[in-house]
N, C-alpha and C positions, 0 to 999 in steps of 0.2 A: 605428602603429595596430594594434590587435589584430584579427586576422581569425578567422573561424569555424574555419578549418583549424588555425591555430596554437593557438587556445584548446583545440581538441579534443586536440591532441598534448600540451599541458600537463596536461590532465585525465587522459589515459591514463598519463602518466608519474607523476602523483601516486598513482594507484592501482596501484602495483607490488606485487611479491611481499611486500615488507616490510609493507605495509598489511594484506594478507590474513592474513599470519602473525600480526600483532599482534591482529587481531580473533579469529582462531582460538585464539590463546593465551589471550585474555580469556575466551572461551567455555569452553575446557577447564578453566581455573582455577575458573570458576563451577561447572562440573559436579563437579570434585574437591571443592570446598568443600561443596556440598550432599550429596555422597556420604558425606562424613565426618559431617555433621550429621544425616543420615537414612539408616538402613540400607535403606530401601525405594526410595531415589531411583535408584540405579544398577541399573536392571533393564530387561528387555525390555518389560515392560508400560508402564513410564513413558515410554519413548522412542517406542514405537509409538502410544500414546495421544496424545503430544505431536505427532507427525508428522501425525496425522489430524485434529488440532484447529486447525492453523495454515494450511491452504491458503488460506482467505479472507484472512487477514492477509498472506500472501505476495504474492498477486496485487494486493491494494490497495497494498502497499508499493512494488511495481514502478511502478504508476501515479503514486504520490506522488513517487517518485524523479524521474521525468520532469518532473512539475509543478514541483518545487523547483529542478531544473536550469535551467529557463527563468526562474527568479526569481519564481514564483507560489506559491500555497498553496491547497489545497482542503479546507475544513472540512465539506463536505457529504457526504463519502463514506459515512458511516454511515447517514445518512438516505436517500441514493440507493440504498444496498443494501436498506433496508427497503421503499422504493418499488418496486424491481424485484421483490422477493419477493412483495409484495402484488399486483403486476400479474400475476405467474404464478398466484397463487392465484385471482384473479378469472377468468382465462382458463380454468383447469381446472375450478374448482368452479361458477363462474357461467355460463360460456359453453359448457362441455363440450368445450373444445379438447383435443387430445392433447398429449403431453409436449413434443415438439420445437417446434411453433409457439409454445407457451406460453413455453418457455425463450427462444426467439428474440425474442419480444415483450418479455419482461422485460429482456433485454440491450439491445434497441433503445430502450426507455424510459429506461434508465439512461444510455445513450450520449447521448440527447437532452438529459437533464438536464446532463450535462457540457458539451455543446455550448452550451447556454444560458449556463452560467457563463462559458465561454471567450469567447463572442461578446460578451456584455455587458462583460466585463473589457476586451476589446480595442477594441471600438467606442467606448466612452465613457472609456477609460483610467482605469477605476475599479480600485482595488486588489482583487485576487482574494479577499483576506481578507474584505472587506465583501460582495462579490457572493455568494461561496460560503456566507456566513453566512445571507444571505437565502434562497438555494436550499435550505439545510439545513432551514429552517423550512417552506418550501413543500412540499418532498419528504416531510417527516414528516407534515405535515397531510394530504397526498394519501394517504399510506399508511394513516392512521387512517380517512379517508373510505372508502377502498376496502374495508377489512376491518371497518368498523363498530367500530373500536377493539378488536377481538377477535382472538385468534390463530386463524388459519384452518388447519385440519388437512387437509393434502393427501394424506397416506398415503405409501406407499413407492415412488411413481413415480420419484423421483430417488435412491432408496437405494443404487443401484449405484455412485454416485459416492463414497460414504463407506464402503462395505463393503470390508474388506481383501481383497486378491487374492493377495499374496505377501509373506512376511516381515512381515506385519502392516501393509503399506503399502496405502493406498487409491488408486483412480484419481485422486481429486481432488488428492492430494499429487503424483502423477506429472505431472498437467496443470499444476499450479502450478510445478513444477521446469522444465517445458518453457517456460512463459511467461518464467521468469527467464532461461534461457539464450538464448532468442530475443531478449528485450529487451536483454540485455547485448551480443549481437552487433549489434543495430541501433544501439545507442548508440556502440559502439566501432569498428564496421566499415563503417558506411554514411555517405553524405553527409548524410542526414537527421539522424543522431546528432550529427555535427559541427556542423550548423546549430543544433541545440538548445543545445549547449554554448556556441556563439558568441553566441546570443541572450541566454543567462544571463550571459555574461561581459561583453559590450558590445553591446547591441542596436543602438545608433546606428552602430557600425562595420559590423555586418551589413547594415544598411539602406544605408549608403554603398557597400558592396560590390555593391549591386544585387540584394539578396535581400529580399523582402518578408517580415518576420517574423510578420505577423498570421495568415496561414493555418496556419503551423506551431504557433503558440501555441493557436489554437482546436482544432487537431487533437489536441494533447496533452491538453487538458481533455476532449475527446470520448473519447479513449482511457482516461482516468481513469474516466469514467462507465461505459464498456464493461466495464472490469475490475471495477468495483463490481457490475455485473450478473452477471458470472461468479462473484464472491464470494457473491452472493445464492443462486445455485444450489448452491454448496457448503454454505451454511448450511441451506438447505431439505433437502438430502440427509441432514444430520445430525439435524435436528429433526423431519423429516417434517411440517413446518408452516411457515407464513409468519407471523412475528410482527411487527406494526407497530412494536414497540419494539426490534426487532433493530438492532444496530449502534450503539446509543446510547453515545456516548463512544468509539467505535472509532477515530474520526479521530485522537484523542490517541495511541492505541497505534501507529497507522500512522506518524504523524509522528515519534514517539519512536524507532521501529525504524529509520526512514530516517536520522534525525540520528545515532543511535548508530552506524550504518554508515558515517558520515562524509560524507554528502551535505550540501553547504553550504546553509544557509538564505539565503545571499546570492545564490545562483544560480551557474551556470557550472561547477560541479564535482559529480560524483557517479558512482557505480558501482552497478549492479544486484546484482552479486555481493556487494559490501560490504553492501548493503541486506539481502540474504539472511542474512548473518551477524548483522546488527542484529535481524532478526526472531527468529533463534534465541536470541540473547542475552536479549531481553526476554521471550521465551516460557519459556526455561529459568529465568529469574529468577522469573517468576510461579509456575511449577510447583514450583520449589524452596521458595519462601516458603510455598506452600500445604502442602507435605509436612512442613515443620518446625513447622507450626502457628502461623505468624505471623498476627496479627490483621489485619483489613482496614485500620485506620488505619496499622499498621506497614508493610503492603504498599505503601500509597499513598506514605508518606514515603520509603521506600527507592527505589521506582520513580521518584518525582519527583526524588530526589537524583541518580540515574543520568542522567536526562534533562538536568538542569542541568549536570552535569559534561560531558556530551557537547556541549552548546551552548557551554560555555566553551572546550572543546578546539577546536571548530569555529572560534570567533572567533580563538583563538590561531593556528590554522593559516592563516586568512585574512589576518591581520595580517602573519604571517611571509612568506606568499607575496607580499603587496603590497610589502613591503620589498625582497624579492629582485627583483620586477619593476621 
């Protein structure tokens, strides 16, 4: 019988140095290719701009990594981000709240949305795909109601998060990096992380081992919501506004980055560091295609092809691992 501990060890072995080197090699090859195709790509401005545009994607990808590891999926993250941003705008512009309580309220609302998704999924054993699709619509509708379907201009209250402080790097990027390293430590160095991997690998075995998986699954979805709230603050800091349309389609980018990083869609296997490489790969791909003048249809075709290849590779790895097991 597979236990949470043994599942965690297998996951840790899977994400060895070779995996990281492979992802780093793919990233460097992509950078080299676009550097040849565009004389402006390999520059300080390109990479500082890229670093300051991806913190929201980074923290969302961390949450999605945990969700996929337990065998779930959350399609509502983009809408929950917009809901959190709209909540912040109402608190500041409508109620006259200061920055800190407004930010905390936005994150709390986002965490509540994640908790709703997780609780319904667990209580009624409904696939999280369906539940999060419903939450996606509700959260977007609430965002529209809060803002009157208009962009709410907040001003520079959160601008310090996106203003570069050293080497062109912003506090939001540093915060996102801290989230990644803490999440990786939790996943690989704690009992909680091993339980999550065990739940995704064989939930029934975890239950028979005397561990109730339900609160852990709900907590993961709550964490996903909280990280969507943090991502909303990052977006507000860049836009100086709360846009009810923010995050539309962002869930696809998040899932793509996580899958490219090697986290299994079947659950039970994942790495936050590898997810970070996935974020970098998909972001460099988008930036490179923009710099070489690729049309929007071409960008979508190429990005979609990369995602399909990543899913095929994930399926191949899963089948190979099951044969070995």
